[in-house]
C-alpha positions as CSV (number, residue, x, y, z in Angstrom):
1,M,108.3,107.7,53.2
2,A,108.9,111.2,51.9
3,F,112.1,113.1,53.0
4,T,110.0,116.1,54.0
5,A,107.9,114.0,56.4
6,I,111.1,112.5,58.0
7,F,112.6,115.9,58.3
8,A,109.5,117.2,60.0
9,G,109.6,114.4,62.5
10,I,113.3,115.1,63.2
11,L,112.5,118.8,63.8
12,R,109.7,117.8,66.2
13,V,111.9,115.6,68.3
14,H,114.7,118.1,68.2
15,S,112.3,120.7,69.6
16,L,111.3,118.2,72.3
17,S,115.0,117.6,73.0
18,T,115.7,121.3,73.5
19,S,112.6,121.7,75.7
20,I,113.6,118.8,78.0
21,L,117.2,119.7,78.2
22,E,116.3,123.4,79.0
23,N,114.4,122.1,82.0
24,I,117.3,120.0,83.3
25,P,120.0,122.7,84.1
26,N,122.7,120.3,85.2
27,L,122.6,118.5,81.8
28,K,123.0,121.6,79.6
29,C,126.8,121.1,79.6
30,S,126.4,117.6,78.1
31,Q,124.1,119.0,75.4
32,S,126.7,121.5,74.2
33,S,129.4,118.8,74.0
34,T,127.4,116.7,71.5
35,H,127.0,117.1,67.8
36,I,123.7,119.0,67.0
37,F,121.9,116.7,64.6
38,T,121.4,117.9,61.1
39,V,120.4,116.2,57.9
40,H,123.7,116.9,56.2
41,D,126.1,115.3,58.6
42,F,124.1,112.2,59.5
43,A,125.3,108.7,58.6
44,L,124.3,105.4,60.1
45,D,126.0,102.2,59.3
46,I,123.4,99.5,58.5
47,N,124.4,96.1,57.2
48,G,127.9,97.3,56.8
49,S,127.3,100.2,54.4
50,S,127.2,103.8,55.3
51,L,123.9,105.4,54.2
52,D,123.0,108.9,53.3
53,L,119.8,110.1,54.8
54,R,118.6,111.9,51.7
55,K,118.8,108.7,49.6
56,D,118.2,105.9,52.0
57,E,115.9,107.2,54.7
58,E,113.4,104.4,54.2
59,E,116.0,101.7,54.6
60,I,117.2,103.4,57.8
61,M,113.8,103.7,59.3
62,Q,112.7,100.1,58.7
63,Y,114.9,98.9,61.6
64,L,113.4,101.4,64.1
65,V,110.2,101.5,66.0
66,S,107.6,104.1,65.2
67,P,107.8,107.1,65.2
68,A,111.1,106.2,63.4
69,P,112.4,109.8,63.0
70,E,112.3,110.3,66.8
71,S,114.0,106.9,67.3
72,L,116.6,107.8,64.8
73,F,117.4,111.2,66.5
74,V,117.7,109.7,70.0
75,L,120.0,106.9,68.8
76,Q,122.2,109.3,66.9
77,K,122.4,111.7,69.9
78,S,123.6,108.8,72.1
79,L,126.1,107.7,69.4
80,N,127.5,111.2,69.1
81,R,128.1,111.4,72.8
82,L,130.0,108.2,72.6
83,N,132.1,109.4,69.7
84,C,132.9,112.6,71.6
85,N,134.6,110.5,74.3
86,D,138.3,110.7,73.6
87,I,139.2,107.2,75.0
88,A,136.9,104.4,74.0
89,D,137.7,102.3,77.1
90,D,136.5,105.2,79.2
91,A,133.1,105.2,77.5
92,S,131.7,103.7,80.6
93,G,128.0,104.4,81.0
94,L,127.7,105.8,77.5
95,I,127.7,102.3,76.1
96,H,125.0,101.3,78.6
97,D,123.2,104.5,77.4
98,L,123.2,103.2,73.9
99,E,122.3,99.6,75.0
100,S,119.3,100.9,77.0
101,L,118.0,102.8,73.9
102,V,118.5,99.8,71.5
103,T,116.4,97.6,73.7
104,Y,113.2,99.5,72.8
105,L,114.0,101.7,69.8
106,V,115.2,98.9,67.5
107,K,112.6,96.5,66.2
108,P,112.6,93.1,68.0
109,A,113.6,91.2,64.9
110,Y,117.0,93.0,64.7
111,T,120.0,93.4,66.9
112,C,122.4,96.3,67.0
113,V,126.2,95.8,66.6
114,L,128.4,98.5,68.0
115,L,131.7,98.7,66.0
116,R,134.9,100.3,67.3
117,N,137.4,101.7,64.8
118,E,140.1,103.7,66.4
119,M,141.6,104.5,63.0
120,N,138.8,107.0,62.4
121,E,139.5,110.0,64.6
122,K,136.0,111.5,64.3
123,E,134.0,108.3,64.7
124,H,135.5,105.7,67.0
125,W,132.1,104.0,67.2
126,K,129.5,103.1,64.5
127,I,126.5,100.8,64.6
128,K,125.0,98.4,62.2
129,M,121.8,96.3,62.3
130,I,121.7,92.5,61.7
131,P,118.8,90.0,61.9
132,K,118.4,88.9,65.5
133,N,119.7,85.5,66.6
134,N,118.4,84.1,69.9
135,S,122.0,83.8,71.1
136,I,122.8,87.5,70.4
137,A,122.1,90.2,72.9
138,P,120.2,93.4,71.8
139,L,123.6,95.2,71.6
140,T,126.9,93.4,70.8
141,F,130.4,94.9,70.5
142,I,132.9,94.3,67.7
143,D,136.4,95.7,67.5
144,G,136.7,96.8,63.9
145,N,140.5,96.9,64.0
146,R,140.9,93.2,64.9
147,S,137.6,91.9,63.5
148,E,136.7,90.3,66.8
149,S,134.4,90.7,69.6
150,I,135.5,93.1,72.4
151,D,136.1,91.5,75.8
152,M,133.6,93.6,77.9
153,K,135.3,92.4,81.1
154,N,138.2,94.7,80.3
155,M,135.9,97.7,80.0
156,T,134.7,99.6,83.1
157,L,131.0,100.0,82.4
158,S,129.0,102.1,84.9
159,E,125.5,100.6,84.7
160,E,123.0,102.6,86.6
161,L,119.3,102.3,87.5
162,Y,118.2,104.5,84.7
163,H,119.8,102.2,82.1
164,F,117.3,99.4,82.7
165,T,114.3,101.3,84.3
166,S,111.9,103.4,82.2
167,T,110.8,106.8,83.4
168,K,107.4,105.5,84.3
169,D,108.9,102.6,86.3
170,L,111.2,105.1,88.1
171,A,108.1,107.0,89.1
172,K,106.4,103.9,90.4
173,L,109.6,103.0,92.3
174,A,109.5,106.4,93.9
175,L,105.9,105.9,95.0
176,S,106.4,102.4,96.3
177,T,109.5,103.6,98.2
178,V,107.2,106.1,100.1
179,T,104.1,103.8,100.6
180,E,105.4,100.3,101.2
181,N,106.5,101.1,104.7
182,P,104.7,104.2,106.1
183,I,106.6,104.0,109.4
184,Q,110.1,103.8,107.8
185,D,112.6,106.5,108.9
186,A,112.0,109.7,106.8
187,L,115.7,110.3,106.3
188,I,116.2,106.9,104.7
189,I,113.2,107.5,102.4
190,D,114.6,111.0,101.5
191,K,117.9,109.5,100.5
192,K,116.3,106.9,98.3
193,L,114.1,109.5,96.6
194,Q,117.1,111.7,95.9
195,N,118.8,108.9,94.0
196,I,115.6,108.1,92.1
197,E,115.3,111.8,91.2
198,R,118.9,111.8,89.8
199,Q,118.3,108.7,87.8
200,T,115.1,110.1,86.4
201,I,116.9,113.2,85.2
202,K,119.5,111.1,83.5
203,R,116.8,108.9,81.9
204,L,114.9,111.8,80.5
205,S,118.0,113.3,79.1
206,L,118.9,110.0,77.4
207,T,115.5,109.0,76.0
208,L,113.9,112.4,75.5
209,G,110.6,110.8,76.4
210,T,110.7,108.2,73.7
211,D,109.9,105.6,76.3
212,L,106.7,107.5,77.3
213,R,103.9,107.0,74.9
214,G,100.2,107.9,75.2
215,F,99.5,109.4,78.6
216,S,102.4,107.6,80.3
217,A,104.2,110.9,81.1
218,A,101.1,112.1,83.0
219,D,101.1,108.8,84.9
220,A,104.7,109.3,85.8
221,A,104.2,112.9,86.9
222,Y,101.3,111.8,89.1
223,C,103.4,109.1,90.9
224,F,106.2,111.6,91.4
225,A,103.8,114.1,92.9
226,L,102.4,111.5,95.3
227,S,106.0,110.7,96.3
228,G,106.7,114.3,97.2
229,I,109.2,114.9,94.4
230,T,109.6,118.7,94.0
231,N,112.0,119.0,91.1
232,E,110.3,121.4,88.7
233,A,112.6,120.3,85.8
234,I,111.1,116.8,85.9
235,Y,107.5,118.0,85.8
236,N,108.2,120.4,83.0
237,A,110.0,117.8,81.0
238,L,107.0,115.4,81.4
239,L,104.6,118.2,80.4
240,S,106.7,118.8,77.3
241,I,106.7,115.1,76.4
242,S,102.9,114.9,76.9
243,Y,102.4,118.0,74.7
244,H,104.5,116.7,71.8
245,E,102.8,113.2,72.1
246,L,99.3,114.7,72.1
247,K,100.2,117.0,69.2
248,R,101.7,114.0,67.3
249,T,98.8,111.6,67.7
250,C,95.6,113.4,68.7
251,H,94.3,113.7,65.1
252,R,94.2,109.9,64.9
253,K,90.9,108.3,65.8
254,S,92.5,105.4,67.5
255,S,94.9,107.5,69.6
256,F,94.1,109.6,72.6
257,K,90.4,109.0,73.0
258,Q,88.4,111.4,75.1
259,K,89.0,109.4,78.3
260,D,92.7,109.3,77.6
261,I,92.9,113.1,77.3
262,L,90.8,113.5,80.4
263,H,93.0,111.1,82.4
264,M,96.1,113.0,81.3
265,I,94.9,116.5,82.3
266,E,93.3,115.1,85.6
267,K,96.6,113.6,86.7
268,F,98.6,116.7,85.7
269,G,95.9,118.7,87.6
270,A,96.6,116.7,90.7
271,C,100.3,117.6,90.3
272,N,99.4,121.3,90.5
273,I,102.2,122.4,88.2
274,H,102.4,126.1,87.1
275,S,104.3,126.8,83.9
276,C,103.9,128.0,80.3
277,I,104.3,124.5,79.1
278,Q,101.3,123.5,81.2
279,Q,99.3,126.3,79.5
280,K,100.2,125.0,76.1
281,L,99.3,121.4,77.0
282,Y,95.9,122.3,78.5
283,K,94.9,124.5,75.5
284,L,95.9,121.8,73.1
285,A,94.0,119.3,75.2
286,S,90.8,121.4,75.0
287,D,91.1,121.6,71.2
288,C,91.6,117.9,71.0
289,L,88.6,117.2,73.2
290,I,86.4,119.3,71.1
291,E,87.7,117.6,67.9
292,K,86.7,114.3,69.5
293,A,83.1,115.5,70.1
294,F,83.5,116.5,73.7
295,D,80.8,119.0,74.8
296,R,82.4,122.4,74.1
297,N,80.0,124.0,76.7
298,N,81.4,121.8,79.5
299,P,83.0,124.1,82.1
300,L,86.2,122.1,81.8
301,I,86.9,123.6,78.4
302,D,86.9,127.1,79.9
303,D,89.1,126.0,82.7
304,L,91.6,124.5,80.3
305,R,91.7,127.6,78.2
306,R,92.2,130.1,81.0
307,D,95.6,131.7,81.7
308,D,95.5,131.0,85.4
309,Y,95.7,127.2,86.1
310,S,96.1,127.5,89.9
311,R,92.5,126.2,90.3
312,L,93.0,123.0,88.5
313,L,93.8,121.1,91.7
314,Y,90.1,121.9,92.5
315,M,89.0,119.7,89.6
316,D,86.7,117.1,91.0
317,R,88.2,114.3,88.8
318,S,91.7,115.1,90.0
319,R,90.6,114.7,93.5
320,L,89.0,111.4,92.6
321,W,92.4,110.0,91.5
322,L,93.8,111.1,94.9
323,F,90.9,109.3,96.7
324,R,91.7,106.1,94.8
325,H,95.2,106.3,96.0
326,S,94.4,107.2,99.6
327,I,92.1,104.3,100.3
328,R,94.8,101.8,99.2
329,Q,97.3,103.0,101.9
330,L,98.1,101.1,105.1
331,K,96.6,102.3,108.3
332,V,99.0,103.7,110.8
333,K,98.6,103.8,114.6
334,P,100.3,106.0,117.2
335,D,101.7,102.8,118.8
336,D,103.7,102.2,115.6
337,F,106.1,105.0,116.7
338,S,108.2,105.6,119.8
339,K,107.0,108.2,122.3
340,D,109.8,110.6,121.5
341,H,109.3,110.4,117.7
342,F,107.0,113.4,117.3
343,Q,108.1,117.0,117.5
344,T,107.3,118.9,120.7
345,E,107.6,122.6,121.7
346,I,106.9,123.7,118.1
347,N,108.3,127.1,117.2
348,W,105.3,128.5,115.2
349,N,107.5,131.3,113.6
350,D,109.3,128.5,111.7
351,H,106.0,127.6,110.0
352,F,104.0,130.8,109.6
353,T,104.9,134.3,108.5
354,D,102.2,135.9,110.8
355,I,101.4,133.8,113.9
356,S,98.7,136.2,115.0
357,K,96.3,135.1,112.2
358,P,93.4,132.8,113.0
359,L,94.2,129.2,112.5
360,V,92.2,126.5,110.5
361,V,93.3,123.0,111.6
362,D,92.6,119.7,109.7
363,V,93.2,116.8,112.2
364,G,94.0,113.7,110.2
365,C,94.3,115.7,106.9
366,G,95.5,112.7,104.8
367,L,96.6,114.1,101.4
368,G,96.0,117.7,102.6
369,V,93.8,118.6,99.7
370,S,91.2,120.4,101.8
371,I,93.8,122.6,103.5
372,L,95.7,123.4,100.3
373,N,92.5,124.3,98.4
374,L,91.0,126.4,101.2
375,A,94.3,128.3,101.6
376,S,94.6,129.1,97.9
377,A,90.9,129.6,97.2
378,N,89.8,133.0,96.1
379,T,86.4,132.7,97.7
380,H,84.4,133.6,100.8
381,E,81.8,130.9,100.2
382,H,80.7,129.0,103.2
383,S,77.5,127.8,104.9
384,L,75.4,130.2,107.0
385,E,76.6,128.5,110.2
386,L,80.3,128.6,109.3
387,N,81.5,132.1,108.9
388,V,85.2,132.0,107.9
389,D,87.2,134.4,105.8
390,W,89.7,131.9,104.4
391,S,92.0,134.7,103.1
392,R,92.8,135.9,106.6
393,C,93.7,132.6,108.1
394,N,96.7,130.3,108.5
395,F,96.2,126.6,107.8
396,L,97.6,123.5,109.5
397,G,97.2,119.9,108.5
398,A,98.4,117.0,110.4
399,D,98.4,113.2,109.9
400,L,99.9,110.1,111.4
401,N,100.7,108.6,108.0
402,L,103.9,110.3,106.7
403,S,103.6,108.7,103.3
404,L,100.4,110.6,102.7
405,L,101.9,113.9,103.9
406,R,104.6,113.8,101.3
407,Y,102.1,114.7,98.6
408,P,100.8,118.0,100.1
409,Q,104.2,119.0,101.4
410,G,105.7,118.5,98.0
411,L,103.0,120.6,96.4
412,L,103.4,123.3,99.0
413,N,107.2,123.5,98.4
414,R,106.4,124.3,94.7
415,M,103.8,126.9,95.5
416,N,104.2,130.7,95.9
417,E,105.9,132.2,99.0
418,D,102.6,133.6,100.3
419,L,101.1,130.1,100.7
420,K,104.2,128.7,102.1
421,G,103.9,131.4,104.9
422,R,100.3,130.5,105.6
423,V,100.2,126.7,105.3
424,C,102.0,124.0,107.4
425,F,101.9,120.2,107.5
426,L,103.0,118.2,110.6
427,H,103.5,114.5,111.2
428,Q,101.6,114.3,114.5
429,P,98.9,112.1,116.1
430,A,95.7,113.9,116.9
431,T,96.1,114.3,120.6
432,C,99.7,115.4,120.4
433,L,98.8,118.0,117.8
434,L,96.1,119.6,119.9
435,K,98.4,119.7,122.9
436,E,101.0,121.5,120.9
437,L,98.4,123.9,119.5
438,Q,97.8,125.2,123.0
439,S,100.9,127.3,122.5
440,Y,99.8,128.9,119.1
441,P,99.6,132.7,119.7
442,G,96.6,133.4,117.5
443,P,93.0,132.3,117.8
444,T,91.8,128.9,116.6
445,E,89.1,129.7,114.0
446,L,88.1,126.2,112.9
447,I,89.1,122.6,113.8
448,M,88.1,120.0,111.2
449,I,87.8,116.2,111.8
450,Q,87.0,115.0,108.3
451,Y,86.1,111.4,107.5
452,P,88.3,109.7,110.1
453,S,89.0,106.0,109.5
454,P,86.1,104.4,111.4
455,Y,86.4,101.8,114.1
456,S,85.4,98.2,113.6
457,L,81.7,97.5,114.4
458,L,82.9,94.4,116.3
459,E,83.3,94.8,120.0
460,S,86.7,93.1,120.3
461,D,89.3,91.4,118.2
462,S,88.2,88.0,119.6
463,N,84.9,88.3,117.6
464,I,86.6,88.7,114.3
465,E,86.8,85.0,113.4
466,T,83.3,84.2,114.6
467,Q,81.6,87.1,112.8
468,T,83.3,87.0,109.5
469,W,80.2,88.3,107.7
470,K,80.7,91.6,109.5
471,K,84.5,91.9,109.0
472,G,84.5,94.7,106.4
473,N,87.9,96.4,106.4
474,T,90.2,94.2,108.5
475,Q,92.6,97.1,109.2
476,L,90.0,98.8,111.4
477,S,90.5,98.5,115.2
478,P,87.8,97.8,117.7
479,K,86.4,101.1,119.2
480,Q,87.7,100.6,122.7
481,S,91.3,99.5,121.6
482,G,92.5,103.1,121.2
483,G,93.0,102.8,117.4
484,F,90.2,105.2,116.7
485,M,91.5,108.8,116.3
486,V,88.7,110.6,118.2
487,S,88.6,110.3,122.0
488,N,87.3,112.1,125.0
489,E,90.8,113.5,125.5
490,L,90.9,114.9,122.0
491,M,87.5,116.5,122.6
492,T,88.7,118.1,125.8
493,L,91.8,119.5,124.2
494,A,89.7,120.9,121.3
495,S,87.4,122.7,123.7
496,H,90.4,124.4,125.5
497,L,91.6,125.6,122.1
498,M,88.2,127.0,121.2
499,N,87.6,128.8,124.5
500,T,89.6,131.9,123.5
501,N,87.6,132.7,120.4
502,D,83.8,133.2,120.2
503,R,84.0,132.4,116.4
504,S,85.7,129.1,116.9
505,R,84.0,125.9,115.6
506,L,84.6,122.2,115.5
507,L,83.4,120.6,112.3
508,I,82.8,116.8,112.2
509,Q,82.2,115.0,108.9
510,T,81.9,111.3,108.3
511,K,80.2,108.8,106.0
512,C,79.4,106.4,108.9
513,E,76.3,107.2,110.8
514,D,77.4,105.2,113.9
515,V,80.7,107.1,113.9
516,A,78.9,110.4,113.7
517,I,76.7,109.5,116.7
518,A,79.7,108.2,118.7
519,I,81.7,111.4,118.1
520,K,78.7,113.6,119.0
521,N,78.2,111.7,122.2
522,M,81.9,111.9,123.2
523,A,81.6,115.7,122.8
524,M,78.4,115.9,124.8
525,D,79.7,113.6,127.5
526,T,82.6,116.1,128.3
527,G,80.1,118.8,129.0
528,L,82.3,121.2,127.1
529,F,80.3,121.6,123.8
530,H,77.0,122.4,122.4
531,P,75.9,121.7,118.8
532,V,75.1,124.5,116.3
533,P,71.7,124.1,114.7
534,F,71.5,124.1,110.9
535,Q,69.0,126.0,108.8
536,N,69.2,123.1,106.3
537,Y,69.0,120.0,108.4
538,V,68.2,116.3,108.1
539,H,64.5,115.8,109.0
540,D,64.4,112.0,108.7
541,I,67.6,110.0,108.1
542,E,65.8,107.1,106.4
543,H,64.1,109.4,104.0
544,F,67.5,111.2,103.5
545,Y,69.1,107.8,102.6
546,S,66.3,106.9,100.2
547,T,66.3,110.2,98.3
548,Q,70.1,110.9,98.3
549,A,71.6,107.5,98.0
550,N,68.6,105.2,97.1
551,R,69.5,102.9,100.0
552,R,71.1,102.5,103.4
553,P,74.9,101.9,103.3
554,K,76.0,98.3,104.3
555,R,77.7,99.5,107.4
556,V,74.4,101.2,108.6
557,E,72.6,97.9,108.0
558,D,75.1,96.0,110.1
559,W,75.1,98.7,112.9
560,L,71.3,98.5,113.1
561,D,71.4,94.7,113.2
562,L,73.9,94.7,116.0
563,N,71.6,97.1,118.0
564,A,68.2,95.7,116.9
565,S,67.1,95.3,120.6
566,Q,67.9,98.9,121.5
567,N,66.3,102.2,120.7
568,I,69.4,103.8,119.2
569,E,70.0,107.5,118.4
570,R,70.0,108.4,114.7
571,A,71.8,111.3,112.9
572,Q,68.7,113.4,112.3
573,G,67.4,116.7,113.6
574,F,68.5,120.3,113.7
575,I,72.1,119.6,114.5
576,W,72.7,117.4,111.4
577,S,73.3,119.4,108.2
578,S,71.6,118.2,105.0
579,S,74.0,120.2,102.8
580,N,77.7,120.9,102.4
581,V,79.4,123.0,105.1
582,L,82.7,123.8,103.3
583,P,82.9,125.4,99.9
584,R,83.2,122.9,97.1
585,E,86.8,124.0,96.5
586,G,87.6,122.9,100.0
587,F,86.2,119.4,99.7
588,S,88.6,116.7,100.6
589,E,89.2,113.8,98.1
590,T,86.9,111.7,100.3
591,E,84.0,114.2,100.2
592,I,84.4,114.5,96.4
593,H,84.1,110.7,96.1
594,A,81.0,110.7,98.4
595,D,79.4,113.4,96.2
596,F,80.1,111.5,93.0
597,E,78.8,108.2,94.4
598,K,75.8,109.8,96.2
599,I,77.0,108.6,99.5
600,V,75.3,110.3,102.5
601,C,77.6,112.3,104.7
602,H,76.9,113.2,108.3
603,R,77.9,116.8,109.3
604,L,78.0,118.2,112.8
605,L,79.2,121.6,114.0
606,L,80.1,122.2,117.6
607,R,80.9,125.3,119.7
608,S,82.6,125.3,123.0
609,N,80.8,126.1,126.2
610,K,82.2,129.1,128.0
């Protein structure tokens, strides 16, 4: 290995080190207290002899995993910090820092011995490598003054979570903390997330991303975003790691295939990060995609090369990742919470800068993608029947599942102040929300009920065991049990909100034909609504299924079988739209998935009777 190649590798990782530490302000002090790595002052004790990098770089590198220069730099950085500690016995977590690095930076066939020599004022600690013995730990400790092992029981070692948990695993831990129990007290979750955030910052400062290869940094960022983590330093550090990793390996045919690069930018797109590092990464990704024979005329290339990346959350494939996450989450019911759990008598001035603006409401917003995108969209696009100027509206999303709301709330906290003053997310059940909205001073422009979790086709829980072939999703409640979000009460409350504004509409969207018919009938039964006819409407639902999706959905088949003896109503005619009602930028993650999979969606628009 040529010295110039090693030196280039060291410069690369030193650049990454500077970039990461610049993005973690509370760690800058520790950076200044360590020796800045240079070729001239480096010496690593291997097999008992001190080696000079210029002469023995190949021998040094043979013990470290690839890319060896990066491994070398990170180990030396940790050893320097240890040597800067005045009293060896107070080294505490610094020894665990080094031990954590050794477990994955030193090749499995070797173990690292940490030597203490208090006779050397500049270097109390040195390390050497020896062949691994099954009885020897990855890092062992020797007192060089007495030529004996150090009794670690006499040393106060502060082992923390980041010492034995990789950055990616910390991100997964954050996500599982949020999702494993969606009804857990929010304050308890917040406290756990704060600790994980601190541990992640320490881990990134220690490893400089050397434990994140391939597109792992993007995976970690995506998990942190879903968890609601808002620390910009973490996201910028992960962007820096991805940029250097892509730059280091993209030219190799076996590294970063097209799908890997796409996955990386899609997941960072879902994180909705805005920084100069992001711009560098996306432009590099576009060059790498073209180099790997990606169609240079694909609109994605232009999106990646633009200077404004605020629209990348609109990327269809980013929203597909969000859909995959959302469908795996546990269903939550209002009965899971106490009656006094939800906020009442909301002060709207706490949530909106101008409370006189028309309000767009997404009831059961899930991950809040539709609300965020409509609020930030620079478009007046809409269907002929839905005339909404999104730029003049406030936006409110509400959901019963707090673990889902952490994602949009985290994104909103990292967005500009204008959006923060126009967008709000509340943890509220549907009926409670609409009751509270009666006090909103401005007009209600649009209420959206988009793809609510359907009810079970079974009439009661007692039929579940006897009709197993119709079970489907066992989390779904029977229609009459109260587990379905839409009710006659909800429809009545919606009508009262809409009475004060001639422009107000209620938009219903669902993938289930029986659910669409049920909601329409609930609205009509109240006598408070009338449907808006569409110019582009479904003439024949069976023909629509055959041309749009090639077949009926399984749920429709079951629904028709259960009602074979009845002349049931179908979702066809002037009141059922055959095309999208919202602009594509405002599609929820569920609607994007339906579009990709050619799943028929049923769309109904209602106005309130005066």
